[in-house]
VEXKETI-742293 format. One record per atom (N, C-alpha, C): residue in three letters; atom name; x, y, z. Coordinates in steps of 0.1 Angstrom, whole numbers, plus 5000, padded with zeros to 4 digits. Each point is the difference from the previous one (the first is absolute). Layout:
<nodes>
@residuo:ala | atomo:CA | u:X | v:Y | w:Z
...
</nodes>
This chain:
<nodes>
@residuo:met | atomo:N | u:8416 | v:8772 | w:3109
@residuo:met | atomo:CA | u:4988 | v:5008 | w:5001
@residuo:met | atomo:C | u:4997 | v:5003 | w:5014
@residuo:phe | atomo:N | u:5002 | v:4992 | w:5008
@residuo:phe | atomo:CA | u:4998 | v:5002 | w:5015
@residuo:phe | atomo:C | u:5008 | v:5011 | w:5005
@residuo:lys | atomo:N | u:5012 | v:4999 | w:4995
@residuo:lys | atomo:CA | u:5009 | v:5011 | w:5006
@residuo:lys | atomo:C | u:4996 | v:5015 | w:4996
@residuo:leu | atomo:N | u:4992 | v:5002 | w:4989
@residuo:leu | atomo:CA | u:4995 | v:5011 | w:4996
@residuo:leu | atomo:C | u:4989 | v:5005 | w:5011
@residuo:phe | atomo:N | u:4991 | v:4991 | w:5003
@residuo:phe | atomo:CA | u:4991 | v:5002 | w:5010
@residuo:phe | atomo:C | u:5007 | v:5003 | w:5014
@residuo:glu | atomo:N | u:5009 | v:4992 | w:5003
@residuo:glu | atomo:CA | u:5007 | v:5002 | w:5013
@residuo:glu | atomo:C | u:5007 | v:5013 | w:5001
@residuo:lys | atomo:N | u:5007 | v:5004 | w:4990
@residuo:lys | atomo:CA | u:5007 | v:5013 | w:5000
@residuo:lys | atomo:C | u:4991 | v:5011 | w:5000
@residuo:asn | atomo:N | u:4989 | v:5000 | w:4992
@residuo:asn | atomo:CA | u:4991 | v:5011 | w:5000
@residuo:asn | atomo:C | u:4992 | v:5003 | w:5012
@residuo:his | atomo:N | u:4996 | v:4988 | w:5007
@residuo:his | atomo:CA | u:4991 | v:5001 | w:5011
@residuo:his | atomo:C | u:5004 | v:4993 | w:5013
@residuo:asp | atomo:N | u:5012 | v:4995 | w:5001
@residuo:asp | atomo:CA | u:5005 | v:4993 | w:5012
@residuo:asp | atomo:C | u:4991 | v:4988 | w:5004
@residuo:phe | atomo:N | u:4995 | v:4993 | w:4990
@residuo:phe | atomo:CA | u:4992 | v:4988 | w:5002
@residuo:phe | atomo:C | u:5007 | v:4990 | w:5006
@residuo:leu | atomo:N | u:4994 | v:4990 | w:5008
@residuo:leu | atomo:CA | u:5006 | v:4988 | w:5006
@residuo:leu | atomo:C | u:5001 | v:4989 | w:4990
@residuo:pro | atomo:N | u:5008 | v:4991 | w:5002
@residuo:pro | atomo:CA | u:5003 | v:4989 | w:4991
@residuo:pro | atomo:C | u:4986 | v:4992 | w:4998
@residuo:thr | atomo:N | u:4989 | v:5002 | w:5008
@residuo:thr | atomo:CA | u:4988 | v:4993 | w:4996
@residuo:thr | atomo:C | u:4993 | v:5004 | w:4988
@residuo:val | atomo:N | u:5004 | v:5011 | w:4996
@residuo:val | atomo:CA | u:4995 | v:5006 | w:4986
@residuo:val | atomo:C | u:5005 | v:4991 | w:4989
@residuo:glu | atomo:N | u:5012 | v:4995 | w:5002
@residuo:glu | atomo:CA | u:5005 | v:4991 | w:4988
@residuo:glu | atomo:C | u:4992 | v:4989 | w:4997
@residuo:gly | atomo:N | u:4993 | v:4993 | w:5009
@residuo:gly | atomo:CA | u:4990 | v:4990 | w:4995
@residuo:gly | atomo:C | u:4989 | v:5005 | w:4993
@residuo:tyr | atomo:N | u:4996 | v:5011 | w:5004
@residuo:tyr | atomo:CA | u:4987 | v:5007 | w:4994
@residuo:tyr | atomo:C | u:5005 | v:5003 | w:4985
@residuo:ile | atomo:N | u:5011 | v:5005 | w:4998
@residuo:ile | atomo:CA | u:5006 | v:5004 | w:4986
@residuo:ile | atomo:C | u:5001 | v:4986 | w:4992
@residuo:leu | atomo:N | u:5006 | v:4991 | w:5006
@residuo:leu | atomo:CA | u:5003 | v:4987 | w:4992
@residuo:leu | atomo:C | u:4986 | v:4995 | w:4997
@residuo:asn | atomo:N | u:4990 | v:4999 | w:5008
@residuo:asn | atomo:CA | u:4986 | v:4995 | w:4997
@residuo:asn | atomo:C | u:4995 | v:5009 | w:4988
@residuo:ser | atomo:N | u:5001 | v:5012 | w:5001
@residuo:ser | atomo:CA | u:4996 | v:5010 | w:4989
@residuo:ser | atomo:C | u:5006 | v:4997 | w:4987
@residuo:ile | atomo:N | u:5013 | v:4997 | w:5000
@residuo:ile | atomo:CA | u:5007 | v:4996 | w:4987
@residuo:ile | atomo:C | u:4995 | v:4986 | w:4994
@residuo:ala | atomo:N | u:4998 | v:4990 | w:5010
@residuo:ala | atomo:CA | u:4996 | v:4988 | w:4996
@residuo:ala | atomo:C | u:4985 | v:5000 | w:4995
@residuo:glu | atomo:N | u:4992 | v:5010 | w:5005
@residuo:glu | atomo:CA | u:4986 | v:5002 | w:4995
@residuo:glu | atomo:C | u:5001 | v:5005 | w:4985
@residuo:tyr | atomo:N | u:5010 | v:5007 | w:4997
@residuo:tyr | atomo:CA | u:5002 | v:5005 | w:4986
@residuo:tyr | atomo:C | u:5003 | v:4987 | w:4991
@residuo:tyr | atomo:N | u:5008 | v:4992 | w:5004
@residuo:tyr | atomo:CA | u:5004 | v:4988 | w:4992
@residuo:tyr | atomo:C | u:4989 | v:4989 | w:4999
@residuo:asp | atomo:N | u:4991 | v:5001 | w:5010
@residuo:asp | atomo:CA | u:4989 | v:4989 | w:4999
@residuo:asp | atomo:C | u:4991 | v:5002 | w:4989
@residuo:asp | atomo:N | u:4999 | v:5013 | w:4994
@residuo:asp | atomo:CA | u:4992 | v:5002 | w:4989
@residuo:asp | atomo:C | u:5007 | v:5011 | w:4991
@residuo:tyr | atomo:N | u:5012 | v:4998 | w:4996
@residuo:tyr | atomo:CA | u:5008 | v:5012 | w:4994
@residuo:tyr | atomo:C | u:4993 | v:5004 | w:4987
@residuo:lys | atomo:N | u:4992 | v:4993 | w:4993
@residuo:lys | atomo:CA | u:4994 | v:5005 | w:4988
@residuo:lys | atomo:C | u:4989 | v:5010 | w:5002
@residuo:asp | atomo:N | u:4995 | v:5000 | w:5013
@residuo:asp | atomo:CA | u:4990 | v:5010 | w:5002
@residuo:asp | atomo:C | u:5004 | v:5011 | w:5011
@residuo:asn | atomo:N | u:5013 | v:4999 | w:5003
@residuo:asn | atomo:CA | u:5007 | v:5010 | w:5009
@residuo:asn | atomo:C | u:5011 | v:5006 | w:4995
@residuo:gly | atomo:N | u:5004 | v:5010 | w:5006
@residuo:gly | atomo:CA | u:5012 | v:5008 | w:4996
@residuo:gly | atomo:C | u:5010 | v:5003 | w:5011
@residuo:leu | atomo:N | u:5012 | v:5001 | w:4997
@residuo:leu | atomo:CA | u:5011 | v:5003 | w:5011
@residuo:leu | atomo:C | u:5010 | v:5008 | w:4993
@residuo:trp | atomo:N | u:5002 | v:5013 | w:5004
@residuo:trp | atomo:CA | u:5010 | v:5008 | w:4994
@residuo:trp | atomo:C | u:5010 | v:5005 | w:5010
@residuo:val | atomo:N | u:5013 | v:5001 | w:4997
@residuo:val | atomo:CA | u:5010 | v:5002 | w:5009
@residuo:val | atomo:C | u:5009 | v:5011 | w:4994
@residuo:ile | atomo:N | u:5005 | v:5011 | w:5007
@residuo:ile | atomo:CA | u:5010 | v:5009 | w:4997
@residuo:ile | atomo:C | u:5013 | v:4994 | w:5004
@residuo:asp | atomo:N | u:5009 | v:4997 | w:4991
@residuo:asp | atomo:CA | u:5011 | v:4994 | w:5002
@residuo:asp | atomo:C | u:5013 | v:5011 | w:4997
@residuo:asp | atomo:N | u:5008 | v:5002 | w:5011
@residuo:asp | atomo:CA | u:5011 | v:5009 | w:4998
@residuo:asp | atomo:C | u:5013 | v:4993 | w:5003
@residuo:asn | atomo:N | u:5006 | v:4994 | w:4989
@residuo:asn | atomo:CA | u:5012 | v:4993 | w:5001
@residuo:asn | atomo:C | u:4998 | v:4987 | w:5010
@residuo:gly | atomo:N | u:4988 | v:4993 | w:4999
@residuo:gly | atomo:CA | u:5000 | v:4989 | w:5008
@residuo:gly | atomo:C | u:4993 | v:5003 | w:5013
@residuo:glu | atomo:N | u:4998 | v:5012 | w:5003
@residuo:glu | atomo:CA | u:4993 | v:5004 | w:5013
@residuo:glu | atomo:C | u:4985 | v:5004 | w:4997
@residuo:val | atomo:N | u:4991 | v:4994 | w:5007
@residuo:val | atomo:CA | u:4986 | v:5003 | w:4998
@residuo:val | atomo:C | u:4999 | v:5014 | w:5007
@residuo:lys | atomo:N | u:4994 | v:5009 | w:4990
@residuo:lys | atomo:CA | u:4998 | v:5015 | w:5006
@residuo:lys | atomo:C | u:4984 | v:5002 | w:5000
@residuo:gly | atomo:N | u:4992 | v:4992 | w:4995
@residuo:gly | atomo:CA | u:4987 | v:5001 | w:5000
@residuo:gly | atomo:C | u:4992 | v:4989 | w:4994
@residuo:ala | atomo:N | u:4987 | v:4998 | w:5004
@residuo:ala | atomo:CA | u:4993 | v:4989 | w:4996
@residuo:ala | atomo:C | u:4984 | v:5002 | w:5002
@residuo:ile | atomo:N | u:4993 | v:4993 | w:4990
@residuo:ile | atomo:CA | u:4985 | v:5000 | w:5003
@residuo:ile | atomo:C | u:4995 | v:4986 | w:4993
@residuo:ser | atomo:N | u:4990 | v:4995 | w:5005
@residuo:ser | atomo:CA | u:4993 | v:4990 | w:4994
@residuo:ser | atomo:C | u:4986 | v:5001 | w:4999
@residuo:ala | atomo:N | u:4993 | v:4994 | w:4991
@residuo:ala | atomo:CA | u:4986 | v:4999 | w:4998
@residuo:ala | atomo:C | u:4996 | v:4986 | w:5000
@residuo:val | atomo:N | u:4990 | v:4995 | w:5010
@residuo:val | atomo:CA | u:4999 | v:4985 | w:5002
@residuo:val | atomo:C | u:4984 | v:4999 | w:4999
@residuo:lys | atomo:N | u:4996 | v:4990 | w:4992
@residuo:lys | atomo:CA | u:4986 | v:4998 | w:4999
@residuo:lys | atomo:C | u:4995 | v:4993 | w:5013
@residuo:lys | atomo:N | u:4989 | v:5005 | w:5006
@residuo:lys | atomo:CA | u:4997 | v:4995 | w:5013
@residuo:lys | atomo:C | u:4986 | v:4993 | w:5000
@residuo:gly | atomo:N | u:4993 | v:5001 | w:4989
@residuo:gly | atomo:CA | u:4988 | v:4994 | w:4998
@residuo:gly | atomo:C | u:4995 | v:5001 | w:4986
@residuo:glu | atomo:N | u:4988 | v:4997 | w:4997
@residuo:glu | atomo:CA | u:4996 | v:5001 | w:4986
@residuo:glu | atomo:C | u:5004 | v:5013 | w:4993
@residuo:asn | atomo:N | u:4997 | v:5011 | w:5005
@residuo:asn | atomo:CA | u:5004 | v:5013 | w:4995
@residuo:asn | atomo:C | u:5007 | v:5009 | w:5009
@residuo:leu | atomo:N | u:5003 | v:4996 | w:5012
@residuo:leu | atomo:CA | u:5007 | v:5007 | w:5010
@residuo:leu | atomo:C | u:5015 | v:5000 | w:4998
@residuo:ala | atomo:N | u:5007 | v:5011 | w:5001
@residuo:ala | atomo:CA | u:5016 | v:5000 | w:5000
@residuo:ala | atomo:C | u:5004 | v:5008 | w:5011
@residuo:gln | atomo:N | u:5012 | v:4996 | w:5005
@residuo:gln | atomo:CA | u:5007 | v:5007 | w:5012
@residuo:gln | atomo:C | u:5013 | v:5004 | w:4995
@residuo:leu | atomo:N | u:5004 | v:5013 | w:5003
@residuo:leu | atomo:CA | u:5012 | v:5004 | w:4997
@residuo:leu | atomo:C | u:5008 | v:4997 | w:5014
@residuo:arg | atomo:N | u:5013 | v:4995 | w:4997
@residuo:arg | atomo:CA | u:5009 | v:4995 | w:5011
@residuo:arg | atomo:C | u:5014 | v:5005 | w:4998
@residuo:leu | atomo:N | u:5007 | v:4999 | w:5011
@residuo:leu | atomo:CA | u:5014 | v:5002 | w:5000
@residuo:leu | atomo:C | u:5005 | v:5015 | w:4994
@residuo:phe | atomo:N | u:4991 | v:5010 | w:5001
@residuo:phe | atomo:CA | u:5003 | v:5012 | w:4995
@residuo:phe | atomo:C | u:5010 | v:5007 | w:5010
@residuo:cys | atomo:N | u:5012 | v:5004 | w:4995
@residuo:cys | atomo:CA | u:5009 | v:5006 | w:5008
@residuo:cys | atomo:C | u:5011 | v:5006 | w:4991
@residuo:ile | atomo:N | u:5004 | v:5011 | w:5002
@residuo:ile | atomo:CA | u:5011 | v:5008 | w:4993
@residuo:ile | atomo:C | u:5012 | v:5003 | w:5009
@residuo:his | atomo:N | u:5012 | v:4998 | w:4997
@residuo:his | atomo:CA | u:5011 | v:5004 | w:5008
@residuo:his | atomo:C | u:5000 | v:5015 | w:5002
@residuo:glu | atomo:N | u:5004 | v:5004 | w:5012
@residuo:glu | atomo:CA | u:4998 | v:5015 | w:5003
@residuo:glu | atomo:C | u:5008 | v:5008 | w:4990
@residuo:ser | atomo:N | u:5011 | v:4995 | w:4994
@residuo:ser | atomo:CA | u:5009 | v:5007 | w:4990
@residuo:ser | atomo:C | u:4991 | v:5003 | w:4987
@residuo:leu | atomo:N | u:4989 | v:4993 | w:4998
@residuo:leu | atomo:CA | u:4994 | v:5001 | w:4988
@residuo:leu | atomo:C | u:4985 | v:5006 | w:5001
@residuo:gln | atomo:N | u:4997 | v:5002 | w:5013
@residuo:gln | atomo:CA | u:4987 | v:5005 | w:5004
@residuo:gln | atomo:C | u:4998 | v:5016 | w:4994
@residuo:ser | atomo:N | u:4990 | v:5004 | w:4997
@residuo:ser | atomo:CA | u:4996 | v:5013 | w:4994
@residuo:ser | atomo:C | u:5007 | v:5003 | w:4986
@residuo:lys | atomo:N | u:5002 | v:4988 | w:4993
@residuo:lys | atomo:CA | u:5007 | v:5002 | w:4987
@residuo:lys | atomo:C | u:4991 | v:4994 | w:4989
@residuo:gly | atomo:N | u:4988 | v:4996 | w:5003
@residuo:gly | atomo:CA | u:4992 | v:4995 | w:4990
@residuo:gly | atomo:C | u:4999 | v:4985 | w:4999
@residuo:tyr | atomo:N | u:5009 | v:4992 | w:5006
@residuo:tyr | atomo:CA | u:5000 | v:4986 | w:5001
@residuo:tyr | atomo:C | u:4990 | v:4993 | w:5005
@residuo:gly | atomo:N | u:4994 | v:5004 | w:5011
@residuo:gly | atomo:CA | u:4987 | v:4996 | w:5006
@residuo:gly | atomo:C | u:4989 | v:5001 | w:4991
@residuo:asn | atomo:N | u:4999 | v:5011 | w:4994
@residuo:asn | atomo:CA | u:4988 | v:5003 | w:4991
@residuo:asn | atomo:C | u:5001 | v:4991 | w:4988
@residuo:arg | atomo:N | u:5012 | v:4997 | w:4996
@residuo:arg | atomo:CA | u:5001 | v:4992 | w:4987
@residuo:arg | atomo:C | u:4997 | v:4985 | w:5005
@residuo:leu | atomo:N | u:5005 | v:4995 | w:5011
@residuo:leu | atomo:CA | u:4996 | v:4987 | w:5004
@residuo:leu | atomo:C | u:4986 | v:4999 | w:5001
@residuo:leu | atomo:N | u:4993 | v:5009 | w:5006
@residuo:leu | atomo:CA | u:4984 | v:4999 | w:5002
@residuo:leu | atomo:C | u:4995 | v:5000 | w:4986
@residuo:glu | atomo:N | u:5004 | v:5009 | w:4991
@residuo:glu | atomo:CA | u:4994 | v:4999 | w:4986
@residuo:glu | atomo:C | u:5001 | v:4986 | w:4994
@residuo:ile | atomo:N | u:5012 | v:4995 | w:5001
@residuo:ile | atomo:CA | u:5001 | v:4987 | w:4994
@residuo:ile | atomo:C | u:4991 | v:4989 | w:5005
@residuo:ala | atomo:N | u:4999 | v:5000 | w:5014
@residuo:ala | atomo:CA | u:4993 | v:4990 | w:5007
@residuo:ala | atomo:C | u:4984 | v:5003 | w:4997
@residuo:met | atomo:N | u:4996 | v:5012 | w:5000
@residuo:met | atomo:CA | u:4986 | v:5003 | w:4997
@residuo:met | atomo:C | u:4997 | v:4997 | w:4985
@residuo:asp | atomo:N | u:5010 | v:5002 | w:4992
@residuo:asp | atomo:CA | u:4997 | v:4996 | w:4985
@residuo:asp | atomo:C | u:4997 | v:4984 | w:5000
@residuo:leu | atomo:N | u:5007 | v:4992 | w:5007
@residuo:leu | atomo:CA | u:4997 | v:4986 | w:4999
@residuo:leu | atomo:C | u:4986 | v:4997 | w:5005
@residuo:cys | atomo:N | u:4997 | v:5008 | w:5011
@residuo:cys | atomo:CA | u:4988 | v:4998 | w:5007
@residuo:cys | atomo:C | u:4988 | v:5002 | w:4989
@residuo:arg | atomo:N | u:5001 | v:5011 | w:4993
@residuo:arg | atomo:CA | u:4991 | v:5004 | w:4990
@residuo:arg | atomo:C | u:5000 | v:4989 | w:4990
@residuo:lys | atomo:N | u:5011 | v:4997 | w:4994
@residuo:lys | atomo:CA | u:5002 | v:4990 | w:4991
@residuo:lys | atomo:C | u:4993 | v:4986 | w:5003
@residuo:met | atomo:N | u:5001 | v:4997 | w:5012
@residuo:met | atomo:CA | u:4994 | v:4986 | w:5005
@residuo:met | atomo:C | u:4985 | v:5003 | w:5005
@residuo:asn | atomo:N | u:4995 | v:5011 | w:4999
@residuo:asn | atomo:CA | u:4986 | v:5004 | w:5005
@residuo:asn | atomo:C | u:4998 | v:4997 | w:5015
@residuo:tyr | atomo:N | u:5011 | v:5002 | w:5007
@residuo:tyr | atomo:CA | u:4999 | v:5000 | w:5015
@residuo:tyr | atomo:C | u:4992 | v:5012 | w:5006
@residuo:asn | atomo:N | u:4991 | v:4998 | w:5008
@residuo:asn | atomo:CA | u:4992 | v:5010 | w:5006
@residuo:asn | atomo:C | u:4992 | v:4995 | w:5011
@residuo:pro | atomo:N | u:5003 | v:5005 | w:5012
@residuo:pro | atomo:CA | u:5008 | v:5010 | w:5003
@residuo:pro | atomo:C | u:5014 | v:4995 | w:5002
@residuo:val | atomo:N | u:5009 | v:5012 | w:5004
@residuo:val | atomo:CA | u:5014 | v:4996 | w:5002
@residuo:val | atomo:C | u:5001 | v:5007 | w:5015
@residuo:ile | atomo:N | u:5007 | v:4991 | w:5008
@residuo:ile | atomo:CA | u:5003 | v:5004 | w:5014
@residuo:ile | atomo:C | u:5015 | v:5000 | w:5002
@residuo:leu | atomo:N | u:5003 | v:5006 | w:5011
@residuo:leu | atomo:CA | u:5014 | v:4999 | w:5005
@residuo:leu | atomo:C | u:4999 | v:5003 | w:5015
@residuo:trp | atomo:N | u:5009 | v:4993 | w:5006
@residuo:trp | atomo:CA | u:5002 | v:5002 | w:5015
@residuo:trp | atomo:C | u:5014 | v:5007 | w:5002
@residuo:thr | atomo:N | u:5000 | v:5010 | w:5009
@residuo:thr | atomo:CA | u:5013 | v:5007 | w:5003
@residuo:thr | atomo:C | u:4999 | v:5003 | w:5014
@residuo:val | atomo:N | u:5009 | v:5007 | w:5006
@residuo:val | atomo:CA | u:5002 | v:5004 | w:5015
@residuo:val | atomo:C | u:5000 | v:5015 | w:4999
@residuo:asp | atomo:N | u:4996 | v:5005 | w:5012
@residuo:asp | atomo:CA | u:4999 | v:5014 | w:5001
@residuo:asp | atomo:C | u:5013 | v:5007 | w:4999
@residuo:ile | atomo:N | u:5011 | v:4994 | w:5004
@residuo:ile | atomo:CA | u:5012 | v:5006 | w:5000
@residuo:ile | atomo:C | u:5006 | v:5002 | w:4985
@residuo:cys | atomo:N | u:4993 | v:4994 | w:4992
@residuo:cys | atomo:CA | u:5003 | v:5002 | w:4984
@residuo:cys | atomo:C | u:4993 | v:5013 | w:4996
@residuo:ser | atomo:N | u:5000 | v:5009 | w:5005
@residuo:ser | atomo:CA | u:4990 | v:5012 | w:4997
@residuo:ser | atomo:C | u:5005 | v:5006 | w:4987
@residuo:glu | atomo:N | u:5012 | v:4999 | w:4997
@residuo:glu | atomo:CA | u:5006 | v:5007 | w:4987
@residuo:glu | atomo:C | u:4993 | v:4994 | w:4988
@residuo:ala | atomo:N | u:4994 | v:4989 | w:5001
@residuo:ala | atomo:CA | u:4993 | v:4994 | w:4987
@residuo:ala | atomo:C | u:4985 | v:5004 | w:5000
@residuo:arg | atomo:N | u:4994 | v:5005 | w:5010
@residuo:arg | atomo:CA | u:4986 | v:5003 | w:5001
@residuo:arg | atomo:C | u:4995 | v:5009 | w:4988
@residuo:his | atomo:N | u:5009 | v:5009 | w:4996
@residuo:his | atomo:CA | u:4996 | v:5010 | w:4988
@residuo:his | atomo:C | u:4999 | v:4992 | w:4988
@residuo:leu | atomo:N | u:5008 | v:4989 | w:4998
@residuo:leu | atomo:CA | u:5000 | v:4992 | w:4989
@residuo:leu | atomo:C | u:4987 | v:4992 | w:4999
@residuo:tyr | atomo:N | u:4997 | v:4994 | w:5012
@residuo:tyr | atomo:CA | u:4988 | v:4992 | w:5000
@residuo:tyr | atomo:C | u:4987 | v:5009 | w:4995
@residuo:ser | atomo:N | u:5000 | v:5011 | w:5008
@residuo:ser | atomo:CA | u:4989 | v:5009 | w:4996
@residuo:ser | atomo:C | u:5000 | v:5004 | w:4986
@residuo:lys | atomo:N | u:5012 | v:5002 | w:4994
@residuo:lys | atomo:CA | u:5001 | v:5005 | w:4985
@residuo:lys | atomo:C | u:4995 | v:4989 | w:4991
@residuo:phe | atomo:N | u:5001 | v:4988 | w:5005
@residuo:phe | atomo:CA | u:4995 | v:4987 | w:4991
@residuo:phe | atomo:C | u:4986 | v:4997 | w:5004
@residuo:gly | atomo:N | u:4993 | v:5008 | w:5008
@residuo:gly | atomo:CA | u:4986 | v:4998 | w:5003
@residuo:gly | atomo:C | u:4997 | v:4991 | w:5013
@residuo:phe | atomo:N | u:5012 | v:4995 | w:5007
@residuo:phe | atomo:CA | u:4996 | v:4992 | w:5011
@residuo:phe | atomo:C | u:4994 | v:5008 | w:5012
@residuo:glu | atomo:N | u:4993 | v:4994 | w:5008
@residuo:glu | atomo:CA | u:4994 | v:5005 | w:5012
@residuo:glu | atomo:C | u:5003 | v:4991 | w:5012
@residuo:leu | atomo:N | u:5003 | v:5007 | w:5011
@residuo:leu | atomo:CA | u:5001 | v:4992 | w:5013
@residuo:leu | atomo:C | u:4987 | v:4994 | w:5003
@residuo:thr | atomo:N | u:4998 | v:4986 | w:5004
@residuo:thr | atomo:CA | u:4989 | v:4993 | w:5002
@residuo:thr | atomo:C | u:4999 | v:4993 | w:5014
@residuo:glu | atomo:N | u:5013 | v:4998 | w:5005
@residuo:glu | atomo:CA | u:5000 | v:4991 | w:5013
@residuo:glu | atomo:C | u:5014 | v:5002 | w:5006
@residuo:thr | atomo:N | u:4999 | v:4999 | w:5013
@residuo:thr | atomo:CA | u:5014 | v:5001 | w:5007
@residuo:thr | atomo:C | u:4999 | v:4990 | w:5011
@residuo:lys | atomo:N | u:5012 | v:4994 | w:5004
@residuo:lys | atomo:CA | u:5003 | v:4991 | w:5011
@residuo:lys | atomo:C | u:5013 | v:5002 | w:5006
@residuo:glu | atomo:N | u:5003 | v:4997 | w:5013
@residuo:glu | atomo:CA | u:5012 | v:5002 | w:5007
@residuo:glu | atomo:C | u:5009 | v:4988 | w:4995
@residuo:asn | atomo:N | u:5014 | v:5003 | w:4998
@residuo:asn | atomo:CA | u:5009 | v:4990 | w:4997
@residuo:asn | atomo:C | u:5011 | v:5002 | w:5011
@residuo:thr | atomo:N | u:5002 | v:4988 | w:5006
@residuo:thr | atomo:CA | u:5009 | v:4999 | w:5012
@residuo:thr | atomo:C | u:5011 | v:4990 | w:4997
@residuo:glu | atomo:N | u:5001 | v:4995 | w:4987
@residuo:glu | atomo:CA | u:5009 | v:4989 | w:4998
@residuo:glu | atomo:C | u:5012 | v:5004 | w:4991
@residuo:trp | atomo:N | u:5000 | v:5012 | w:4993
@residuo:trp | atomo:CA | u:5010 | v:5002 | w:4992
@residuo:trp | atomo:C | u:5011 | v:5010 | w:5004
@residuo:ala | atomo:N | u:4998 | v:5005 | w:5012
@residuo:ala | atomo:CA | u:5010 | v:5011 | w:5004
@residuo:ala | atomo:C | u:5000 | v:5000 | w:5016
@residuo:asp | atomo:N | u:5010 | v:5006 | w:5005
@residuo:asp | atomo:CA | u:4999 | v:5003 | w:5015
@residuo:asp | atomo:C | u:4992 | v:5013 | w:5004
@residuo:tyr | atomo:N | u:4993 | v:5004 | w:4991
@residuo:tyr | atomo:CA | u:4991 | v:5013 | w:5002
@residuo:tyr | atomo:C | u:4987 | v:4997 | w:4995
@residuo:lys | atomo:N | u:4990 | v:5008 | w:5003
@residuo:lys | atomo:CA | u:4985 | v:4998 | w:4996
@residuo:lys | atomo:C | u:4999 | v:5005 | w:4987
@residuo:met | atomo:N | u:4992 | v:4994 | w:4991
@residuo:met | atomo:CA | u:4996 | v:5005 | w:4988
@residuo:met | atomo:C | u:4986 | v:4994 | w:4996
@residuo:thr | atomo:N | u:4993 | v:5007 | w:4991
@residuo:thr | atomo:CA | u:4988 | v:4997 | w:4996
@residuo:thr | atomo:C | u:4999 | v:4994 | w:4986
@residuo:glu | atomo:N | u:4995 | v:4990 | w:4997
@residuo:glu | atomo:CA | u:4999 | v:4995 | w:4985
@residuo:glu | atomo:C | u:4988 | v:5008 | w:4995
@residuo:glu | atomo:N | u:5001 | v:5002 | w:4987
@residuo:glu | atomo:CA | u:4990 | v:5007 | w:4994
@residuo:glu | atomo:C | u:4996 | v:4993 | w:4986
@residuo:lys | atomo:N | u:4987 | v:4997 | w:4998
@residuo:lys | atomo:CA | u:4996 | v:4994 | w:4987
@residuo:lys | atomo:C | u:4995 | v:5013 | w:4991
@residuo:trp | atomo:N | u:5005 | v:5000 | w:4988
@residuo:trp | atomo:CA | u:4996 | v:5010 | w:4990
@residuo:trp | atomo:C | u:4994 | v:4992 | w:4988
@residuo:glu | atomo:N | u:4989 | v:5008 | w:4994
@residuo:glu | atomo:CA | u:4993 | v:4991 | w:4990
@residuo:glu | atomo:C | u:4997 | v:5010 | w:4989
@residuo:val | atomo:N | u:5000 | v:4996 | w:4987
@residuo:val | atomo:CA | u:4995 | v:5008 | w:4989
@residuo:val | atomo:C | u:4992 | v:4991 | w:4991
@residuo:glu | atomo:N | u:4989 | v:5005 | w:4995
@residuo:glu | atomo:CA | u:4991 | v:4994 | w:4990
@residuo:glu | atomo:C | u:5005 | v:5005 | w:4986
@residuo:leu | atomo:N | u:5004 | v:4991 | w:4992
@residuo:leu | atomo:CA | u:5005 | v:5005 | w:4987
@residuo:leu | atomo:C | u:4988 | v:5001 | w:4990
@residuo:glu | atomo:N | u:5002 | v:5010 | w:4991
@residuo:glu | atomo:CA | u:4988 | v:5003 | w:4990
@residuo:glu | atomo:C | u:5002 | v:4990 | w:4988
</nodes>
C-alpha cells in the first residue's frame, strides 16, 4: 500500500510507518472497523479504511486510488462502502485527514457532505511543503 502513496505523491519512506500504524489500528478493533482494497492481480490499486476513534467518532483513512483508476468511479465506490459502514455502526461525526496535494479527491469529499474544518503544515512526508486538511461530516 505504501508504494501506491509513494508513486502517486512522491512521499518519503517516513509515510510507511504512518500507513502501517493505520493498518494496525484497523486490526485493533476489526469488528467495528472496515478496510477495503482494490486488488489488481496482487497489486494494490486502491484502498480506504473506516476506523472507530471514539464512542461515536469514525475516521476514514488510507484513501488512495492508483492514477490508472482515477476518474473511473472507484474512489466514489470506496467512499460509499466506507460511509455505509459508518452509518451502520452509527458513527457520527466522520472525519478524514488528507493533504492539499490530493486535490483530485476534494469533489468526492464535498459530494459526501464533508467540509474542511482544520489545516496544519506537514513537513515530514515529502521533500516539498504540503498542508494537512481535516474534513468532517455529520451523518443524519
